[in-house]
DSSP file (Angstrom, degrees, kcal/mol; ACC not computed):
  #  RESIDUE AA STRUCTURE BP1 BP2  ACC     N-H-->O    O-->H-N    N-H-->O    O-->H-N    TCO  KAPPA ALPHA  PHI   PSI    X-CA   Y-CA   Z-CA
    1    1 A M     >        0   0    0      0, 0.0     4,-2.5     0, 0.0     5,-0.2   0.000 360.0 360.0 360.0 -44.0    0.0    0.0    0.0
    2    2 A K  H  >  +     0   0    0      1,-0.2     4,-2.4     2,-0.2     5,-0.2   0.874 360.0  54.4 -62.7 -36.0    2.8    2.4    0.9
    3    3 A K  H  > S+     0   0    0      2,-0.2     4,-2.2     1,-0.2    -1,-0.2   0.921 109.5  46.3 -63.8 -44.5    4.5    1.6   -2.4
    4    4 A I  H  > S+     0   0    0      2,-0.2     4,-2.6     1,-0.2    -2,-0.2   0.916 112.2  50.4 -64.9 -43.5    1.4    2.5   -4.4
    5    5 A L  H  X S+     0   0    0     -4,-2.5     4,-2.3     1,-0.2    -1,-0.2   0.894 109.9  51.1 -61.9 -40.0    0.9    5.7   -2.4
    6    6 A G  H  X S+     0   0    0     -4,-2.4     4,-2.4     2,-0.2    -1,-0.2   0.896 110.6  48.6 -63.4 -41.3    4.5    6.6   -3.0
    7    7 A L  H  X S+     0   0    0     -4,-2.2     4,-2.8     2,-0.2     5,-0.2   0.907 110.7  50.6 -64.9 -43.0    4.1    6.0   -6.8
    8    8 A V  H  X S+     0   0    0     -4,-2.6     4,-2.2     2,-0.2    -2,-0.2   0.923 112.2  46.6 -61.9 -44.9    1.0    8.1   -6.9
    9    9 A I  H  X S+     0   0    0     -4,-2.3     4,-2.4     2,-0.2    -2,-0.2   0.919 112.9  49.8 -64.2 -43.7    2.6   11.0   -5.1
   10   10 A S  H  X S+     0   0    0     -4,-2.4     4,-2.6     1,-0.2    -2,-0.2   0.935 112.5  46.7 -60.6 -47.1    5.7   10.8   -7.3
   11   11 A L  H  X S+     0   0    0     -4,-2.8     4,-2.7     1,-0.2    -1,-0.2   0.867 110.9  52.7 -64.6 -36.1    3.6   10.7  -10.5
   12   12 A T  H  X S+     0   0    0     -4,-2.2     4,-2.4    -5,-0.2    -1,-0.2   0.923 111.2  46.1 -64.7 -44.2    1.5   13.7   -9.2
   13   13 A I  H  X S+     0   0    0     -4,-2.4     4,-2.3     2,-0.2    -2,-0.2   0.927 114.8  47.1 -64.5 -45.6    4.7   15.7   -8.5
   14   14 A I  H  X S+     0   0    0     -4,-2.6     4,-2.5     2,-0.2    -2,-0.2   0.923 113.3  48.5 -62.7 -44.7    6.2   14.9  -11.9
   15   15 A S  H  X S+     0   0    0     -4,-2.7     4,-2.5     1,-0.2    -2,-0.2   0.905 111.5  49.9 -62.2 -42.2    2.9   15.6  -13.7
   16   16 A G  H  X S+     0   0    0     -4,-2.4     4,-2.2     2,-0.2    -1,-0.2   0.896 111.1  49.0 -63.4 -41.2    2.6   18.9  -11.9
   17   17 A A  H  X S+     0   0    0     -4,-2.3     4,-2.3     2,-0.2    -2,-0.2   0.917 111.8  48.8 -65.3 -43.5    6.1   19.9  -12.8
   18   18 A C  H  X S+     0   0    0     -4,-2.5     4,-2.6     1,-0.2    -2,-0.2   0.914 111.0  50.3 -62.6 -42.9    5.6   19.0  -16.5
   19   19 A A  H  X S+     0   0    0     -4,-2.5     4,-2.4     1,-0.2    -1,-0.2   0.900 110.3  50.3 -62.5 -40.7    2.4   21.0  -16.6
   20   20 A A  H  X S+     0   0    0     -4,-2.2     4,-2.1     2,-0.2    -2,-0.2   0.910 111.2  48.1 -64.9 -42.4    4.1   24.0  -15.0
   21   21 A V  H  X S+     0   0    0     -4,-2.3     4,-2.6     2,-0.2     5,-0.2   0.924 112.7  48.7 -63.8 -44.8    7.0   23.8  -17.6
   22   22 A L  H  X S+     0   0    0     -4,-2.6     4,-2.4     1,-0.2    -2,-0.2   0.899 110.7  50.3 -62.9 -41.0    4.5   23.5  -20.5
   23   23 A A  H  X S+     0   0    0     -4,-2.4     4,-2.1     2,-0.2    -1,-0.2   0.898 111.4  49.2 -63.4 -40.6    2.4   26.5  -19.2
   24   24 A Y  H  X S+     0   0    0     -4,-2.1     4,-1.6     2,-0.2    -2,-0.2   0.934 111.7  47.5 -65.0 -47.0    5.6   28.6  -18.9
   25   25 A V  H  X S+     0   0    0     -4,-2.6     4,-2.3     1,-0.2    -2,-0.2   0.898 111.4  52.1 -61.7 -40.6    6.7   27.7  -22.5
   26   26 A N  H  X S+     0   0    0     -4,-2.4     4,-2.1     1,-0.2    -1,-0.2   0.907 107.1  52.1 -62.0 -42.0    3.3   28.5  -23.8
   27   27 A S  H  < S+     0   0    0     -4,-2.1     4,-0.4     1,-0.2    -1,-0.2   0.836 113.0  45.5 -65.3 -31.7    3.3   31.9  -22.1
   28   28 A I  H  < S+     0   0    0     -4,-1.6    -1,-0.2     1,-0.1    -2,-0.2   0.874 121.0  36.2 -76.9 -38.5    6.6   32.7  -23.7
   29   29 A T  H  X S+     0   0    0     -4,-2.3     4,-2.2    -5,-0.2     5,-0.2   0.627  94.0  83.6 -94.4 -14.6    5.8   31.5  -27.2
   30   30 A A  H  X S+     0   0    0     -4,-2.1     4,-2.2    -5,-0.2     5,-0.2   0.922  93.9  44.5 -59.2 -48.3    2.1   32.4  -27.6
   31   31 A E  H  > S+     0   0    0     -4,-0.4     4,-2.7     2,-0.2     5,-0.2   0.928 113.5  48.3 -66.6 -46.3    2.7   36.0  -28.7
   32   32 A P  H  > S+     0   0    0      0, 0.0     4,-2.3     0, 0.0    -1,-0.2   0.894 112.8  49.8 -61.0 -37.1    5.5   35.3  -31.2
   33   33 A I  H  X S+     0   0    0     -4,-2.2     4,-2.2     2,-0.2    -2,-0.2   0.921 112.0  47.7 -65.2 -43.4    3.4   32.5  -32.7
   34   34 A K  H  X S+     0   0    0     -4,-2.2     4,-2.1    -5,-0.2    -1,-0.2   0.909 112.1  49.7 -63.0 -43.3    0.4   34.8  -33.0
   35   35 A A  H  X S+     0   0    0     -4,-2.7     4,-2.2     1,-0.2    -2,-0.2   0.895 110.4  50.1 -63.9 -40.9    2.5   37.6  -34.5
   36   36 A T  H  X S+     0   0    0     -4,-2.3     4,-2.2    -5,-0.2    -1,-0.2   0.901 109.9  50.6 -64.4 -41.3    4.0   35.2  -37.1
   37   37 A A  H  X S+     0   0    0     -4,-2.2     4,-2.0     2,-0.2    -2,-0.2   0.892 110.2  50.0 -63.8 -39.8    0.5   34.0  -38.1
   38   38 A E  H  X S+     0   0    0     -4,-2.1     4,-2.4     2,-0.2    -2,-0.2   0.900 109.7  50.5 -66.1 -40.6   -0.7   37.6  -38.5
   39   39 A K  H  X S+     0   0    0     -4,-2.2     4,-2.4     1,-0.2    -2,-0.2   0.902 109.6  51.4 -62.7 -40.3    2.3   38.4  -40.7
   40   40 A A  H  X S+     0   0    0     -4,-2.2     4,-2.2     1,-0.2    -2,-0.2   0.887 109.6  49.8 -64.0 -39.3    1.6   35.3  -42.8
   41   41 A K  H  X S+     0   0    0     -4,-2.0     4,-2.3     2,-0.2    -2,-0.2   0.912 110.9  49.0 -65.4 -42.3   -2.0   36.4  -43.3
   42   42 A E  H  X S+     0   0    0     -4,-2.4     4,-1.7     2,-0.2    -2,-0.2   0.908 112.3  48.0 -64.3 -41.5   -1.0   39.9  -44.3
   43   43 A A  H  X S+     0   0    0     -4,-2.4     4,-2.3     1,-0.2    -1,-0.2   0.892 111.0  51.9 -64.8 -39.2    1.5   38.5  -46.8
   44   44 A A  H  X S+     0   0    0     -4,-2.2     4,-2.5     1,-0.2    -2,-0.2   0.881 104.9  56.0 -64.9 -38.2   -1.2   36.1  -48.1
   45   45 A K  H  X S+     0   0    0     -4,-2.3     4,-0.8     1,-0.2    -1,-0.2   0.920 110.9  43.7 -60.2 -43.8   -3.6   39.0  -48.6
   46   46 A L  H  X>S+     0   0    0     -4,-1.7     4,-0.6     1,-0.2     5,-0.6   0.903 113.8  51.6 -66.9 -40.6   -1.1   40.8  -50.8
   47   47 A A  H ><5S+     0   0    0     -4,-2.3     3,-0.8     1,-0.2    -2,-0.2   0.885 105.8  52.8 -65.6 -40.4   -0.2   37.6  -52.7
   48   48 A V  H 3<5S+     0   0    0     -4,-2.5    26,-0.2     1,-0.2    -1,-0.2   0.686 102.1  59.1 -75.2 -16.2   -3.8   36.6  -53.6
   49   49 A L  H ><5S-     0   0    0     -4,-0.8     3,-2.7    -3,-0.5    -1,-0.2   0.686  88.4-153.3 -83.2 -17.3   -4.6   40.0  -55.1
   50   50 A C  T <<5 -     0   0    0     -3,-0.8    -3,-0.1    -4,-0.6     3,-0.1   0.825  69.7 -53.3  50.5  37.3   -1.8   39.6  -57.7
   51   51 A G  T 3 <S+     0   0    0     -5,-0.6    -1,-0.3     1,-0.3     2,-0.2   0.404 112.8 120.0  82.0  -3.3   -1.4   43.3  -58.0
   52   52 A E  S <  S-     0   0    0     -3,-2.7     2,-0.4     1,-0.0    -1,-0.3  -0.517  70.4-109.2 -88.6 159.6   -5.1   43.9  -58.8
   53   53 A E        +     0   0    0     -2,-0.2    24,-0.5    -3,-0.1     2,-0.3  -0.758  69.0 103.0 -84.1 135.5   -7.5   45.9  -56.7
   54   54 A G        -     0   0    0     -2,-0.4     2,-0.3    22,-0.2    22,-0.2  -0.916  63.9 -71.0-177.9-156.8  -10.0   43.7  -55.0
   55   55 A Y  E     -A   75   0A   0     20,-2.4    20,-3.3    -2,-0.3     2,-0.4  -0.900  28.6-152.9-126.4 152.6  -11.0   42.1  -51.7
   56   56 A T  E     +A   74   0A   0     -2,-0.3     2,-0.3    18,-0.2    18,-0.2  -0.949  16.1 171.2-124.4 149.3   -9.5   39.4  -49.6
   57   57 A A  E     -A   73   0A   0     16,-1.9    16,-2.9    -2,-0.4     2,-0.4  -0.989  31.1-119.5-153.2 150.2  -11.3   37.1  -47.2
   58   58 A E  E     -A   72   0A   0     -2,-0.3     2,-0.3    14,-0.2    14,-0.2  -0.759  30.8-169.7 -90.1 135.0  -10.4   34.0  -45.2
   59   59 A G  E     -A   71   0A   0     12,-2.7    12,-2.8    -2,-0.4     2,-0.4  -0.949   1.9-166.0-127.5 149.6  -12.4   30.9  -46.0
   60   60 A R  E     -A   70   0A   0     -2,-0.3     2,-0.4    10,-0.2    10,-0.2  -0.980  10.9-173.6-137.3 143.3  -12.5   27.6  -44.2
   61   61 A S  E     -A   69   0A   0      8,-2.2     8,-2.7    -2,-0.4     3,-0.4  -0.996  11.3-164.8-133.0 133.2  -13.8   24.1  -44.8
   62   62 A N  E    S+     0   0A   0     -2,-0.4     6,-0.1     6,-0.2     8,-0.1   0.202  77.8  83.4 -96.3  15.6  -13.8   21.4  -42.1
   63   63 A E  E     +     0   0A   0      6,-0.1    75,-0.2    75,-0.1    -1,-0.2   0.156  57.2 127.3-107.2  18.7  -14.3   18.7  -44.8
   64   64 A G  E >  S-A   67   0A   0      3,-0.8     3,-0.5    -3,-0.4    71,-0.1  -0.339  70.7-116.5 -68.7 157.7  -10.7   18.2  -45.9
   65   65 A Y  T 3  S+     0   0    0      1,-0.2    -1,-0.1    67,-0.1     3,-0.1   0.875 116.0  32.5 -63.3 -37.2   -9.4   14.7  -45.9
   66   66 A G  T 3  S-     0   0    0      1,-0.3     2,-0.3     2,-0.0    -1,-0.2   0.335 128.3 -82.6-103.2   6.8   -6.8   15.5  -43.2
   67   67 A G  E <  S+A   64   0A   0     -3,-0.5    -3,-0.8    23,-0.0    -1,-0.3  -0.932  85.0   8.2 130.3-155.5   -8.9   18.1  -41.3
   68   68 A D  E     -     0   0A   0     -2,-0.3     2,-0.5    -5,-0.1    23,-0.4  -0.305  52.7-156.0 -65.6 143.2   -9.6   21.8  -41.8
   69   69 A I  E     -A   61   0A   0     -8,-2.7    -8,-2.2    21,-0.2     2,-0.5  -0.993  11.2-171.3-117.6 124.7   -8.5   23.7  -44.9
   70   70 A V  E     -AB  60  89A   0     19,-2.7    18,-2.9    -2,-0.5    19,-1.9  -0.975   7.0-178.9-121.1 126.6   -8.1   27.4  -44.4
   71   71 A L  E     -AB  59  87A   0    -12,-2.8   -12,-2.7    -2,-0.5     2,-0.5  -0.896  27.6-141.0-123.1 150.6   -7.5   29.7  -47.4
   72   72 A M  E     -AB  58  86A   0     14,-2.8    14,-2.4    -2,-0.3     2,-0.4  -0.971  32.8-165.1-103.1 124.4   -6.9   33.3  -48.1
   73   73 A V  E     -AB  57  85A   0    -16,-2.9   -16,-1.9    -2,-0.5     2,-0.4  -0.925  13.2-148.1-119.3 135.9   -8.8   34.2  -51.2
   74   74 A G  E     -AB  56  84A   0     10,-3.0     9,-3.4    -2,-0.4    10,-0.9  -0.859  17.6-171.3-100.4 134.8   -8.6   37.2  -53.4
   75   75 A F  E     -AB  55  82A   0    -20,-3.3   -20,-2.4    -2,-0.4     7,-0.2  -0.922  23.8-113.4-123.8 149.2  -11.7   38.4  -55.2
   76   76 A K    >   -     0   0    0      5,-2.7     3,-2.2    -2,-0.3   -21,-0.2  -0.139  49.4 -86.1 -67.8 175.8  -12.1   41.1  -57.9
   77   77 A K  T 3  S+     0   0    0    -24,-0.5   -23,-0.1     1,-0.3    -1,-0.1   0.732 125.7  69.8 -60.1 -22.7  -14.1   44.3  -57.1
   78   78 A D  T 3  S-     0   0    0      1,-0.1    -1,-0.3     3,-0.1   -24,-0.1   0.556 103.7-131.2 -72.7  -4.8  -17.4   42.5  -58.0
   79   79 A K  S <  S+     0   0    0     -3,-2.2    -2,-0.1     2,-0.2    71,-0.1   0.666  91.4  64.5  63.9  20.6  -16.8   40.4  -54.8
   80   80 A K  S    S+     0   0    0      1,-0.1    34,-2.8    -4,-0.1     2,-0.5   0.547  71.6  89.6-138.0 -26.3  -17.4   37.1  -56.6
   81   81 A T  B    S-C  113   0B   0     32,-0.2    -5,-2.7    33,-0.1     2,-0.3  -0.671  73.4-129.2 -84.2 123.4  -14.7   36.5  -59.2
   82   82 A V  E     +B   75   0A   0     30,-2.7    29,-3.2    -2,-0.5    -7,-0.3  -0.508  26.1 179.0 -74.2 131.4  -11.7   34.6  -57.8
   83   83 A I  E     -     0   0A   0     -9,-3.4     2,-0.3     1,-0.4    -8,-0.2   0.850  63.9 -57.3 -91.3 -53.0   -8.3   36.1  -58.5
   84   84 A S  E     -B   74   0A   0    -10,-0.9   -10,-3.0   -36,-0.1    -1,-0.4  -0.965  47.3-129.0-172.8 176.6   -6.3   33.4  -56.6
   85   85 A Y  E     -B   73   0A   0     -2,-0.3     2,-0.4   -12,-0.2   -12,-0.2  -0.966   5.6-154.4-139.6 159.8   -6.0   31.7  -53.3
   86   86 A K  E     -B   72   0A   0    -14,-2.4   -14,-2.8    -2,-0.3     2,-0.5  -0.997  26.2-118.8-133.0 138.0   -3.2   30.9  -50.8
   87   87 A V  E     +B   71   0A   0     -2,-0.4   -16,-0.2   -16,-0.2     3,-0.1  -0.641  30.4 172.7 -80.0 123.1   -3.3   28.0  -48.4
   88   88 A L  E    S+     0   0A   0    -18,-2.9     2,-0.3    -2,-0.5   -17,-0.2   0.757  73.2   7.3 -94.5 -34.0   -3.0   29.2  -44.7
   89   89 A Q  E     +B   70   0A   0    -19,-1.9   -19,-2.7     2,-0.0    -1,-0.3  -0.964  67.9 143.7-153.2 130.7   -3.7   25.7  -43.2
   90   90 A A        -     0   0    0     -2,-0.3   -21,-0.2   -21,-0.2   -22,-0.1  -0.879  21.9-173.3-165.2 136.6   -4.0   22.2  -44.6
   91   91 A T        +     0   0    0    -23,-0.4     7,-0.1    -2,-0.3   -22,-0.1  -0.299  38.6 146.8-124.8  46.9   -2.9   18.8  -43.3
   92   92 A E        -     0   0    0      1,-0.2    -2,-0.1     5,-0.1     3,-0.1  -0.238  61.6 -67.8 -78.9 171.5   -3.8   16.8  -46.4
   93   93 A T    > > -     0   0    0      1,-0.1     5,-2.0     2,-0.1     3,-1.7  -0.402  56.6-113.8 -62.6 124.8   -1.9   13.7  -47.6
   94   94 A P  T 3 5S+     0   0    0      0, 0.0     3,-0.1     0, 0.0    -1,-0.1  -0.346 100.3  16.1 -59.3 137.6    1.6   14.6  -48.8
   95   95 A G  T 3 5S+     0   0    0      1,-0.2    -2,-0.1    -3,-0.1    -3,-0.0   0.211 134.6  41.4  84.4 -17.2    1.9   14.1  -52.5
   96   96 A L  T X 5S+     0   0    0     -3,-1.7     3,-2.0    35,-0.0    -1,-0.2   0.529 121.5  21.7-120.2 -85.7   -1.8   13.9  -53.1
   97   97 A G  G > 5S+     0   0    0      1,-0.3     3,-1.6    -4,-0.3    -5,-0.1   0.778 113.6  68.6 -61.7 -28.6   -4.1   16.3  -51.2
   98   98 A M  G > <S+     0   0    0     -5,-2.0     3,-1.6     1,-0.3    -1,-0.3   0.564  75.3  87.2 -71.2  -4.2   -1.3   18.8  -50.7
   99   99 A K  G X   +     0   0    0     -3,-2.0     3,-1.5     1,-0.3     6,-0.3   0.524  61.2  91.6 -68.3  -3.2   -1.4   19.4  -54.5
  100  100 A L  G <  S+     0   0    0     -3,-1.6    -1,-0.3     1,-0.3    -2,-0.1   0.704  83.2  55.1 -62.2 -17.3   -4.0   21.9  -53.6
  101  101 A K  G <  S+     0   0    0     -3,-1.6    -1,-0.3     4,-0.1    -2,-0.2   0.619  85.9 106.4 -86.8 -15.0   -1.1   24.3  -53.4
  102  102 A A  S X> S-     0   0    0     -3,-1.5     4,-2.7    -4,-0.2     3,-1.0  -0.399  73.3-133.5 -71.2 137.8    0.1   23.5  -57.0
  103  103 A P  H 3> S+     0   0    0      0, 0.0     4,-2.6     0, 0.0     5,-0.2   0.841 104.1  66.0 -58.0 -33.2   -0.6   26.1  -59.7
  104  104 A E  H 34 S+     0   0    0      1,-0.2     4,-0.2     2,-0.2    -4,-0.1   0.847 114.0  30.8 -58.7 -33.5   -2.0   23.3  -62.0
  105  105 A F  H X4 S+     0   0    0     -3,-1.0     3,-1.3    -6,-0.3     4,-0.3   0.904 120.5  49.7 -87.5 -49.4   -4.9   22.9  -59.5
  106  106 A A  H >< S+     0   0    0     -4,-2.7     3,-1.7    -7,-0.3     4,-0.4   0.818  99.4  65.7 -63.7 -33.8   -5.2   26.4  -58.2
  107  107 A D  G >< S+     0   0    0     -4,-2.6     3,-0.8     1,-0.3    -1,-0.3   0.712  86.4  72.8 -64.9 -19.1   -5.2   28.1  -61.6
  108  108 A Q  G <  S+     0   0    0     -3,-1.3    -1,-0.3     1,-0.2    -2,-0.2   0.754  93.2  55.1 -64.0 -23.3   -8.6   26.5  -62.4
  109  109 A F  G X  S+     0   0    0     -3,-1.7     3,-2.0    -4,-0.3   -27,-0.4   0.667  78.9 113.8 -86.4 -18.0  -10.3   28.8  -59.9
  110  110 A V  T <  S+     0   0    0     -3,-0.8   -27,-0.2    -4,-0.4     3,-0.1  -0.326  86.8   8.0 -61.3 129.1   -9.1   32.0  -61.5
  111  111 A G  T 3  S+     0   0    0    -29,-3.2    -1,-0.3     1,-0.3     2,-0.2   0.451 102.1 120.4  82.5   1.2  -11.9   34.1  -63.0
  112  112 A K  S <  S-     0   0    0     -3,-2.0   -30,-2.7   -30,-0.2     2,-0.5  -0.661  74.0-100.9 -99.6 155.5  -14.7   31.8  -61.7
  113  113 A D  B >   -C   81   0B   0     -2,-0.2     3,-1.4   -32,-0.2   -32,-0.2  -0.621  29.1-144.9 -72.3 120.3  -17.6   32.8  -59.4
  114  114 A G  G >  S+     0   0    0    -34,-2.8     3,-0.6    -2,-0.5    -1,-0.1   0.714  92.9  58.1 -62.0 -23.1  -16.5   31.6  -55.9
  115  115 A S  G 3  S+     0   0    0      1,-0.2    -1,-0.3   -35,-0.2    29,-0.1   0.638 105.8  47.1 -85.3 -12.7  -20.0   30.7  -54.8
  116  116 A S  G <  S+     0   0    0     -3,-1.4     2,-0.3     2,-0.0    -1,-0.2   0.091  76.3 135.5-117.7  24.5  -20.7   28.2  -57.6
  117  117 A L    <   +     0   0    0     -3,-0.6     2,-0.3    23,-0.2    27,-0.1  -0.574  20.4 156.4 -80.5 131.9  -17.5   26.1  -57.6
  118  118 A K        -     0   0    0     -2,-0.3     8,-2.3     5,-0.0     7,-0.5  -0.986  41.7-108.7-147.1 152.6  -17.9   22.3  -57.9
  119  119 A V  B > > -d  126   0C   0     -2,-0.3     5,-2.3     6,-0.2     3,-1.6  -0.438  38.6-107.1 -76.0 159.4  -15.6   19.5  -59.0
  120  120 A K  G > 5S+     0   0    0      6,-2.6     3,-2.0     1,-0.3     7,-0.1   0.846 118.8  63.1 -57.8 -36.1  -16.5   17.7  -62.3
  121  121 A K  G 3 5S+     0   0    0      5,-0.3    -1,-0.3     1,-0.3     6,-0.1   0.783 107.1  45.2 -58.8 -26.0  -17.7   14.6  -60.4
  122  122 A D  G < 5S-     0   0    0     -3,-1.6    -1,-0.3     0, 0.0    -2,-0.2   0.209 132.2 -90.7-103.1  13.1  -20.4   16.9  -58.9
  123  123 A G  T < 5S+     0   0    0     -3,-2.0    -3,-0.2     1,-0.2    -2,-0.1   0.623  90.2 116.4  91.0  13.9  -21.3   18.6  -62.1
  124  124 A G  S   <S-     0   0    0     -5,-2.3    -1,-0.2     2,-0.2    -5,-0.2  -0.189  73.2-109.1-102.8-164.4  -18.9   21.5  -61.9
  125  125 A E  S    S+     0   0    0     -7,-0.5     2,-0.5    -2,-0.1    -6,-0.2   0.530  78.7 104.4-104.1 -11.3  -15.9   22.8  -63.9
  126  126 A I  B     -d  119   0C   0     -8,-2.3    -6,-2.6     1,-0.1     2,-0.7  -0.627  64.9-138.6 -85.5 123.5  -13.1   22.0  -61.4
  127  127 A E        -     0   0    0     -2,-0.5   -19,-0.1    -8,-0.2     3,-0.1  -0.702  28.7-129.5 -77.7 116.4  -10.9   19.0  -62.3
  128  128 A A        -     0   0    0     -2,-0.7     2,-0.2     1,-0.1     5,-0.2  -0.257  25.0 -96.6 -66.8 152.5  -10.3   17.3  -58.9
  129  129 A I    >   -     0   0    0      3,-0.5     3,-2.5     1,-0.1     7,-0.2  -0.535  54.0 -96.1 -65.6 132.1   -6.8   16.4  -57.8
  130  130 A T  T 3  S+     0   0    0      1,-0.3    -1,-0.1    -2,-0.2    -3,-0.0  -0.307 107.3   0.5 -56.0 127.1   -6.2   12.7  -58.8
  131  131 A S  T 3  S+     0   0    0      1,-0.1    -1,-0.3    -3,-0.1   -34,-0.2   0.650 121.3  82.5  65.7  18.6   -7.0   10.5  -55.7
  132  132 A A    <>  +     0   0    0     -3,-2.5     4,-2.2   -36,-0.1    -3,-0.5  -0.198  39.8 136.8-143.6  47.2   -7.9   13.6  -53.7
  133  133 A T  H  > S+     0   0    0      1,-0.2     4,-2.6     2,-0.2     5,-0.2   0.861  74.3  57.0 -63.8 -36.0  -11.5   14.4  -54.6
  134  134 A I  H  > S+     0   0    0      1,-0.2     4,-2.1     2,-0.2    -1,-0.2   0.927 108.6  46.4 -62.2 -44.4  -12.4   15.1  -50.9
  135  135 A T  H  > S+     0   0    0      2,-0.2     4,-2.1     1,-0.2    -2,-0.2   0.916 111.2  52.4 -61.9 -44.0   -9.6   17.7  -50.7
  136  136 A S  H  X S+     0   0    0     -4,-2.2     4,-1.9     1,-0.2    -2,-0.2   0.901 109.8  48.2 -61.4 -42.4  -10.8   19.3  -54.0
  137  137 A R  H  X S+     0   0    0     -4,-2.6     4,-2.2     1,-0.2    -1,-0.2   0.902 109.4  53.6 -63.1 -40.8  -14.3   19.6  -52.8
  138  138 A A  H  X S+     0   0    0     -4,-2.1     4,-2.5     1,-0.2    -2,-0.2   0.868 105.6  53.1 -64.5 -36.3  -13.1   21.1  -49.5
  139  139 A V  H  X S+     0   0    0     -4,-2.1     4,-2.3     2,-0.2    -1,-0.2   0.929 108.4  50.5 -63.5 -44.2  -11.1   23.8  -51.5
  140  140 A C  H  X S+     0   0    0     -4,-1.9     4,-2.1     1,-0.2   -23,-0.2   0.914 112.7  46.7 -57.6 -43.4  -14.3   24.7  -53.4
  141  141 A K  H  X S+     0   0    0     -4,-2.2     4,-2.3     2,-0.2   -81,-0.2   0.872 109.8  52.7 -68.6 -37.3  -16.2   25.0  -50.1
  142  142 A A  H  X S+     0   0    0     -4,-2.5     4,-2.1     2,-0.2    -1,-0.2   0.886 109.8  49.2 -66.6 -37.3  -13.4   27.1  -48.5
  143  143 A I  H  X S+     0   0    0     -4,-2.3     4,-2.1     2,-0.2    -2,-0.2   0.916 111.1  49.2 -67.4 -42.3  -13.5   29.5  -51.4
  144  144 A A  H  X S+     0   0    0     -4,-2.1     4,-1.8     1,-0.2    -2,-0.2   0.892 110.4  51.7 -62.0 -38.7  -17.3   29.8  -51.2
  145  145 A D  H  X S+     0   0    0     -4,-2.3     4,-1.4     1,-0.2    -2,-0.2   0.900 107.3  52.7 -63.6 -41.1  -16.9   30.4  -47.4
  146  146 A A  H  < S+     0   0    0     -4,-2.1     4,-0.4     1,-0.2     3,-0.3   0.914 107.0  52.3 -60.7 -42.6  -14.4   33.2  -48.1
  147  147 A Q  H >< S+     0   0    0     -4,-2.1     3,-1.2     1,-0.2    -1,-0.2   0.890 107.5  51.7 -63.0 -38.3  -16.9   34.8  -50.5
  148  148 A K  H 3< S+     0   0    0     -4,-1.8    -1,-0.2     1,-0.2    -2,-0.2   0.816 105.2  58.3 -64.8 -29.2  -19.6   34.7  -47.8
  149  149 A N  T 3<        0   0    0     -4,-1.4    -1,-0.2    -3,-0.3    -2,-0.2   0.476 360.0 360.0 -82.3  -2.0  -17.1   36.4  -45.4
  150  150 A L    <         0   0    0     -3,-1.2    -1,-0.2    -4,-0.4    -2,-0.1   0.516 360.0 360.0 -68.4 360.0  -16.6   39.4  -47.6
């Protein structure tokens, strides 16, 4: 019994120390991480406009194969025509779903109405990434979400 009590106390002390160290590291790194993310968003806003005057908005889809897909999307002044997008967050399958960053895929969206995007399998114009239809659909949804956020 004493042995078990000793183990419980030891594990409690070790767990408490680990939690304190993690909390301290989090307090030190939270602001720099936030600042870096904001800088990345600002850079993405400039990049997606491609030198044109327009609007930018963040769009999200929680239907990606690997989780959430978050995009920064540039729209023309009409607030519906896509200029381009930049990936802010995606954890799709390397070599397949991560092709959402490739110009061959992304260029299909240029000049299209962000609210009516669908992959060809669903009756739309967008050629899905081979073996990554779920990711392709999620990109369409994230762009539509961005347009709603304007």
